[in-house]
C-alpha positions as CSV (number, residue, x, y, z in Angstrom):
1,M,-5.2,13.2,-4.5
2,A,-3.9,16.7,-5.1
3,G,-5.5,18.6,-8.0
4,V,-3.9,20.9,-10.6
5,A,-5.3,23.9,-8.9
6,E,-3.7,23.0,-5.6
7,Q,-0.3,22.5,-7.2
8,S,-0.7,25.8,-9.1
9,N,-1.5,27.6,-5.8
10,I,1.6,26.2,-4.0
11,V,3.9,27.1,-6.9
12,S,2.4,30.6,-7.0
13,L,3.1,31.0,-3.3
14,L,6.7,30.0,-3.8
15,S,7.1,32.2,-6.9
16,N,5.7,35.2,-5.1
17,G,7.7,34.8,-2.0
18,Y,5.0,33.5,0.4
19,L,7.4,30.7,1.5
20,S,6.0,30.3,5.0
21,A,2.5,29.9,3.7
22,A,3.5,27.3,1.2
23,A,5.5,25.4,3.8
24,E,2.5,25.5,6.2
25,Q,0.1,24.1,3.6
26,L,2.5,21.3,2.7
27,V,3.4,20.3,6.2
28,S,-0.4,20.1,7.0
29,Y,-0.8,17.7,4.0
30,F,2.0,15.4,5.0
31,T,0.9,15.3,8.6
32,N,-2.6,14.2,7.5
33,S,-1.4,11.7,5.0
34,Q,1.1,10.1,7.4
35,S,-1.5,9.8,10.1
36,T,-4.3,8.4,8.0
37,T,-5.5,5.0,9.2
38,V,-7.1,2.0,7.5
39,H,-8.7,-0.7,9.7
40,I,-9.9,-3.9,8.0
41,A,-12.0,-6.5,9.7
42,V,-11.9,-10.2,8.6
43,M,-14.7,-12.4,9.8
44,G,-15.5,-16.1,9.4
45,K,-16.0,-19.4,11.1
46,S,-13.1,-21.1,12.9
47,G,-11.2,-23.1,10.3
48,S,-12.2,-21.0,7.3
49,G,-8.7,-19.8,6.7
50,K,-8.8,-16.3,8.3
51,S,-5.3,-16.4,9.7
52,A,-3.7,-17.6,6.4
53,F,-5.7,-15.0,4.5
54,I,-4.5,-12.2,6.8
55,N,-0.9,-13.3,6.5
56,A,-1.3,-13.4,2.7
57,L,-2.7,-9.9,2.6
58,R,0.2,-8.6,4.7
59,G,2.8,-10.5,2.7
60,V,3.9,-12.4,5.8
61,N,5.0,-16.0,5.9
62,D,2.9,-18.2,8.3
63,N,6.0,-19.0,10.2
64,D,7.1,-15.5,10.9
65,T,7.0,-14.1,14.4
66,E,4.7,-11.3,13.2
67,A,2.3,-13.7,11.5
68,A,-1.3,-14.5,12.6
69,P,-1.1,-18.0,14.1
70,T,-2.6,-20.7,11.8
71,R,-4.0,-24.1,12.4
72,Q,-5.0,-23.2,15.9
73,K,-8.4,-23.8,17.5
74,E,-10.1,-20.4,18.0
75,T,-10.5,-19.8,21.7
76,T,-10.5,-16.0,22.0
77,T,-13.6,-13.9,22.0
78,E,-11.7,-10.7,21.4
79,P,-10.4,-9.3,18.0
80,R,-6.8,-9.8,17.1
81,M,-5.2,-6.9,15.4
82,Y,-2.3,-7.2,13.0
83,K,-0.4,-4.3,11.5
84,Y,1.2,-4.2,8.1
85,P,4.9,-4.6,8.4
86,N,5.9,-1.4,6.6
87,K,2.9,0.8,7.6
88,D,1.5,0.4,11.1
89,T,-1.4,2.8,10.4
90,V,-2.9,0.0,8.3
91,T,-4.3,-2.9,10.3
92,I,-6.3,-6.1,9.8
93,S,-8.3,-7.4,12.7
94,E,-9.3,-11.1,12.9
95,L,-12.7,-11.1,14.6
96,P,-13.7,-14.3,16.5
97,G,-16.0,-16.6,14.6
98,L,-19.0,-14.9,13.1
99,A,-19.1,-12.2,15.8
100,S,-22.5,-11.2,16.8
101,S,-23.4,-7.7,15.5
102,Q,-24.6,-6.8,19.0
103,H,-21.0,-6.7,20.2
104,L,-19.4,-5.3,17.1
105,D,-18.3,-1.7,16.9
106,F,-18.8,-1.0,13.2
107,N,-17.2,2.4,13.5
108,C,-13.8,0.9,14.2
109,Y,-13.4,-0.5,10.7
110,D,-13.3,0.9,7.2
111,F,-14.6,-2.3,5.6
112,F,-15.4,-5.9,6.3
113,I,-14.4,-9.1,4.6
114,I,-16.5,-12.1,5.3
115,L,-14.5,-15.3,4.6
116,S,-15.8,-18.8,4.1
117,S,-14.2,-22.0,2.9
118,G,-17.6,-23.5,2.0
119,H,-21.1,-22.3,1.2
120,F,-22.2,-18.9,2.7
121,K,-24.9,-19.6,5.2
122,K,-27.5,-17.8,7.3
123,K,-25.1,-16.4,9.8
124,H,-23.0,-14.9,6.9
125,F,-26.2,-13.3,5.5
126,L,-27.4,-11.8,8.7
127,L,-24.0,-10.3,9.5
128,A,-23.6,-8.8,6.1
129,I,-27.1,-7.2,6.3
130,E,-26.1,-5.6,9.6
131,I,-22.9,-4.3,8.1
132,Q,-24.6,-2.8,5.1
133,K,-27.2,-1.1,7.4
134,K,-24.3,0.8,9.0
135,N,-23.3,2.0,5.5
136,K,-20.1,0.0,5.6
137,K,-18.6,-1.9,2.7
138,C,-18.8,-5.7,2.9
139,Y,-17.0,-8.2,0.6
140,F,-17.3,-12.0,0.4
141,V,-14.2,-14.1,0.0
142,R,-14.5,-17.8,-0.8
143,A,-11.2,-19.2,0.4
144,K,-9.3,-22.5,-0.2
145,V,-10.5,-22.7,-3.8
146,D,-7.4,-24.7,-4.7
147,R,-8.6,-27.5,-2.4
148,D,-12.0,-27.5,-4.2
149,L,-10.3,-27.8,-7.6
150,N,-8.1,-30.6,-6.4
151,C,-11.1,-32.6,-5.3
152,K,-12.7,-32.3,-8.8
153,R,-9.6,-32.8,-11.1
154,W,-10.0,-36.5,-11.2
155,K,-13.5,-36.3,-12.7
156,K,-14.1,-36.7,-16.4
157,C,-14.5,-33.6,-18.5
158,Y,-12.9,-31.4,-15.8
159,N,-12.6,-27.8,-16.9
160,E,-11.1,-25.4,-14.4
161,N,-12.7,-22.3,-15.7
162,Q,-16.1,-23.8,-15.7
163,T,-15.6,-25.2,-12.2
164,L,-14.6,-21.8,-10.9
165,E,-17.6,-20.1,-12.6
166,K,-20.0,-22.6,-11.1
167,L,-18.4,-22.1,-7.7
168,R,-18.8,-18.4,-8.0
169,N,-22.4,-18.6,-9.2
170,D,-23.3,-20.9,-6.4
171,C,-21.9,-18.3,-3.9
172,V,-23.7,-15.4,-5.5
173,V,-27.1,-17.4,-5.8
174,S,-26.9,-18.3,-2.1
175,L,-26.1,-14.8,-1.0
176,R,-28.9,-13.4,-3.1
177,K,-31.3,-15.8,-1.4
178,G,-30.1,-14.3,1.8
179,V,-31.3,-10.9,0.5
180,I,-27.8,-9.6,-0.2
181,E,-28.0,-7.2,-3.1
182,S,-25.2,-7.2,-5.7
183,P,-22.8,-9.4,-3.6
184,Q,-19.1,-9.2,-4.5
185,V,-17.6,-12.6,-4.3
186,F,-13.8,-13.3,-4.7
187,L,-12.4,-16.8,-5.1
188,I,-8.9,-17.0,-3.6
189,S,-6.2,-19.3,-2.5
190,S,-4.0,-17.9,0.3
191,W,-1.2,-20.3,-0.9
192,N,-1.3,-19.2,-4.6
193,L,-1.9,-15.4,-4.8
194,Q,-1.2,-15.2,-8.5
195,K,-4.2,-17.3,-9.4
196,F,-8.0,-16.8,-9.1
197,D,-9.3,-13.4,-7.8
198,F,-6.7,-12.2,-5.4
199,G,-5.4,-9.4,-7.6
200,K,-9.0,-8.4,-8.6
201,M,-10.0,-8.3,-5.0
202,L,-7.1,-5.9,-4.1
203,E,-8.1,-3.6,-6.9
204,V,-11.7,-3.4,-5.7
205,L,-10.7,-2.9,-2.1
206,E,-8.3,0.0,-2.7
207,G,-10.6,1.5,-5.4
208,D,-13.5,1.7,-3.0
209,L,-11.6,3.7,-0.3
210,P,-11.5,7.5,-0.2
211,D,-8.3,9.1,-1.4
212,L,-6.1,9.3,1.6
213,K,-7.1,5.9,2.9
214,R,-6.7,4.5,-0.6
215,R,-3.1,5.9,-0.6
216,A,-2.3,4.4,2.8
217,F,-3.7,1.0,1.9
218,L,-2.1,0.9,-1.5
219,L,1.4,1.8,-0.2
220,A,1.1,-0.8,2.6
221,L,0.4,-3.6,0.2
222,P,3.2,-5.9,-0.9
223,N,3.9,-5.9,-4.7
224,F,1.7,-8.8,-5.6
225,T,1.2,-7.6,-9.2
226,V,2.6,-5.2,-11.8
227,S,-0.7,-3.3,-11.5
228,I,-0.1,-2.6,-7.8
229,I,3.4,-1.3,-8.6
230,E,2.1,1.0,-11.2
231,K,-0.6,2.3,-8.9
232,K,2.0,3.0,-6.2
233,K,4.2,4.8,-8.7
234,A,1.2,7.0,-9.8
235,V,0.4,7.8,-6.2
236,I,3.9,8.8,-5.3
237,V,4.5,10.8,-8.5
238,D,1.3,12.7,-7.8
239,E,2.8,13.8,-4.5
240,I,6.4,14.6,-5.7
241,W,5.7,18.3,-6.3
242,K,4.6,18.6,-2.7
243,V,7.9,17.2,-1.5
244,S,9.7,19.5,-3.9
245,G,7.7,22.4,-2.7
246,L,8.4,21.7,1.0
247,S,12.1,21.2,0.4
248,A,12.3,24.4,-1.7
249,A,10.5,26.4,1.0
250,A,12.6,24.8,3.8
251,A,15.8,25.8,2.0
252,V,15.0,29.5,2.6
253,V,12.6,29.7,5.6
254,P,13.8,28.9,9.1
255,I,11.2,26.2,9.9
256,P,12.3,24.2,13.0
257,G,13.8,20.9,11.9
258,L,13.9,22.0,8.2
259,S,17.1,24.0,7.8
260,I,19.2,23.5,4.7
261,A,21.0,20.6,6.3
262,C,17.7,19.0,7.3
263,D,16.5,19.7,3.8
264,I,18.8,17.0,2.5
265,S,17.7,14.8,5.4
266,L,14.1,15.3,4.5
267,L,14.8,14.2,1.0
268,A,16.7,11.1,2.2
269,F,13.8,10.2,4.5
270,T,11.3,10.6,1.7
271,V,13.3,8.5,-0.8
272,S,13.8,5.9,1.9
273,S,10.0,5.7,2.3
274,Y,9.7,5.2,-1.5
275,R,12.2,2.4,-1.3
276,T,10.1,0.7,1.4
277,H,6.9,1.3,-0.6
278,F,8.4,-0.5,-3.5
279,G,9.6,-3.4,-1.3
280,L,13.3,-2.8,-2.0
281,D,14.4,-2.4,1.7
282,E,16.1,-5.2,3.5
283,D,13.0,-6.2,5.7
284,S,10.8,-6.4,2.6
285,L,13.3,-8.5,0.8
286,R,13.6,-10.8,3.7
287,R,9.9,-11.4,3.9
288,L,9.5,-11.8,0.2
289,A,12.5,-14.3,0.1
290,K,10.9,-16.3,2.8
291,R,7.5,-16.3,1.1
292,V,8.8,-17.4,-2.3
293,G,11.5,-19.8,-1.1
294,K,14.5,-17.8,-2.4
295,T,17.4,-16.0,-0.7
296,T,17.6,-12.3,-0.3
297,E,20.8,-12.3,-2.4
298,Q,18.9,-13.9,-5.3
299,L,16.2,-11.2,-5.1
300,R,18.6,-8.3,-4.4
301,S,20.3,-8.9,-7.8
302,G,17.1,-7.6,-9.4
303,V,17.7,-4.1,-7.8
304,S,19.9,-2.0,-10.0
305,S,19.1,1.6,-9.3
306,T,21.4,3.6,-7.0
307,L,18.6,4.7,-4.6
308,G,16.9,1.3,-4.8
309,Q,20.1,-0.2,-3.3
310,Q,20.9,2.4,-0.7
311,V,19.8,5.8,0.5
312,S,22.0,8.3,2.5
313,N,22.4,12.1,2.7
314,D,25.7,11.9,0.7
315,I,24.0,9.9,-2.1
316,I,21.1,12.3,-2.2
317,K,23.5,15.3,-2.5
318,E,25.3,13.6,-5.3
319,M,22.1,12.8,-7.1
320,L,21.0,16.5,-6.8
321,I,24.3,17.7,-8.2
322,N,24.1,15.3,-11.1
323,T,20.6,16.4,-11.8
324,S,21.1,20.2,-11.5
325,G,24.8,20.8,-12.3
326,M,25.5,24.5,-11.8
327,K,21.8,25.2,-11.0
328,L,22.2,23.7,-7.5
329,L,25.4,25.8,-6.9
330,L,23.5,28.8,-8.2
331,S,20.6,28.2,-5.8
332,R,23.1,28.1,-2.8
333,V,24.6,31.4,-3.9
334,L,21.2,33.0,-4.4
335,K,20.2,32.1,-0.8
336,Y,22.6,34.8,0.4
337,L,21.3,37.5,-1.9
338,P,18.4,39.8,-1.1
339,F,14.8,38.5,-1.0
340,A,14.3,38.2,-4.8
341,G,17.4,35.9,-4.9
342,Q,15.9,33.8,-2.2
343,V,12.7,33.3,-4.1
344,A,14.7,32.5,-7.2
345,A,16.7,29.9,-5.1
346,A,13.4,28.3,-4.0
347,V,12.2,28.0,-7.6
348,V,15.5,26.4,-8.7
349,S,15.5,24.1,-5.8
350,Y,11.9,23.1,-6.5
351,N,12.7,22.2,-10.2
352,T,15.9,20.3,-9.3
353,I,14.3,18.2,-6.6
354,N,11.2,17.5,-8.7
355,T,13.4,16.1,-11.5
356,M,15.5,14.1,-9.2
357,L,12.6,12.5,-7.4
358,N,10.7,11.6,-10.6
359,T,13.8,9.9,-11.9
360,A,14.3,8.0,-8.7
361,V,10.7,6.8,-8.5
362,E,10.7,5.7,-12.1
363,E,13.9,3.6,-11.5
364,M,12.7,2.1,-8.3
365,A,9.4,1.1,-9.9
366,E,11.3,-0.8,-12.5
367,D,13.4,-2.4,-9.8
368,A,10.1,-3.5,-8.1
369,K,8.9,-5.1,-11.4
370,R,12.1,-7.0,-11.9
371,L,11.9,-8.2,-8.3
372,L,8.4,-9.4,-8.8
373,A,9.4,-11.3,-12.0
374,K,12.4,-12.8,-10.2
375,S,10.3,-13.9,-7.2
376,L,7.8,-15.7,-9.5
377,L,10.5,-17.7,-11.4
378,V,10.9,-21.3,-10.4
379,E,14.5,-22.3,-10.1
C-alpha cells in the first residue's frame, strides 16, 4: 500500500500548484488498483465438496443462479470460472478432478487450493509438488469436517478439540510422507463458516498475496469475521488521502470527466464502492439474508449511518457542507481567484474530503459489524 513518502509527495504537488502532476499520479494508481486481478484455482476429486466450498468463499447460497452447481456428477474436462459477486476481477476456478499438471496452465492462477473430504493421497502429493515447482502457493483444505465429527460424537470420551487435532495431524503426516514440506492444512465446513479453520484460512490467503492483489481479494470477500471488516477498513482508510487528492486536483484542473460537478460524482461513486465493500448495498444484503435465513429488512435494521443506507450526489454535498461549514464555501470562492487562490482551494478541498471520507468509512465499518452480529443471531 501507499507509503508516507508517496503521500507527502502528492500533498507537496498540490501545495505547490503542480495539480496536473498530482492528478496524473493518482489516476494512474486508481487505474492499476481497479484492474488488478486475482485468480484462484480449486482442485479435488469429484464429490470432495469443491462447488460448496467455492460458493462459501464467494458468500453465495447454493441455490442462487450465480452459484456453482452442487451435488452434480462431474462430467466436464474444462475449468469452470466463477466471479465474486461484487468484484469481477477476482475469480475462483473449479478445475476438473485432480487435473493433470501436463494440461494445467500454472500462470493463469495466483494460488491453488487442493481440497479433499478424506485422506490426502498420492495424486494430491504429485499435483502439489508440480505446483510448488512453479513457485506458486498451494494450500490444503480438508472439507466436510462437520461430517467427520458427527460420526465420532457417539463414541465414549469424545472430545471435539482432540478429534480435530488428530484429524489435522493425520493430514500433515500423510502430506509429509508425500514429500510436501511445511504443508498448510485447514479444516473447514462449507456449511458452518464460523467454526474450525475457515477464518484462519482467509487470513493466510490474503496475507500471502502482494499488496494490490491482497487489496482486491480482501475487498471482494464477504464479511465473514470482524477481523475481515477491520482489515477492509484499514485498506480503505490507507487510500482515502488519494481520493481526497484526486478530488482536490480535479476541482481546479480541467481533467476530462473530472470537472467540479463530476468531482461530487467521483466522491459518490467512491463512497458507493465503500458501501459495497462493507456489504451494505442491496445485493449484498440479499445474498447474506438468503445465506443466513433472514429477511433483508431484518438485516437492514442494523445499518444506521447515512451513507451506509444510501448514497447520492445530494447526500455527498450535504455531508461535505456539514464537515467543512464555511471552508467549503471559501474553497468555491477561491477557485475564481488567481493561481494562489486555486492552490489554496485545492488544499481546503483536500482536507474537507479527507475528513468526510474517514468519518464515512468509520461509520460504515461499524454498520458492517452490527450486520455481522445480527446475521449470526438465531431467532
